[in-house]
C-alpha positions, 0 to 999 in steps of 0.5 A: 285815235291816240290819247293826246289827240282825244285830250286835244279835242277837249282842250279846243272846245270848252263848253256850249255857249247858250243865249236866247240868240243861240237857242233861236239859231239852233231851232231855225238855222241848225247852228250851235255856239261853243266857247273854244280855245282862242288859239284854235283855228276854224279847221281845228274846231271843225275836226274837234266838233265832228269827232266829238259829236259824230256829225258833219259840219257845214260851216264855222264862223268865229268871233272874239268876245269878253268870254273868249272865242265863240265858234258858231257851228252850222251842221249839215241837214242830216244832223240836228243841232237840237240832238247834238245840243242835248249831247253837248249839255245845252238842255 
């Protein structure tokens, strides 16, 4: 992995987006939400999350809100969103 590739990942994912709804989704549906760069595609967000947190992503949905672009990431069953959330600074 080259240095520009590593810094690109950190520019795509800004930080975890924590609300009551996102906490409920984390527990019930194995999902986390992140504020991401508005120009990032779903594929770029998926690559960034998988390489940054060493996990597999099942699905990504995105939405544009006042805070920016929010990516909702659902992980495969082998990975716990609570474990990844603790690494992402949710707790």
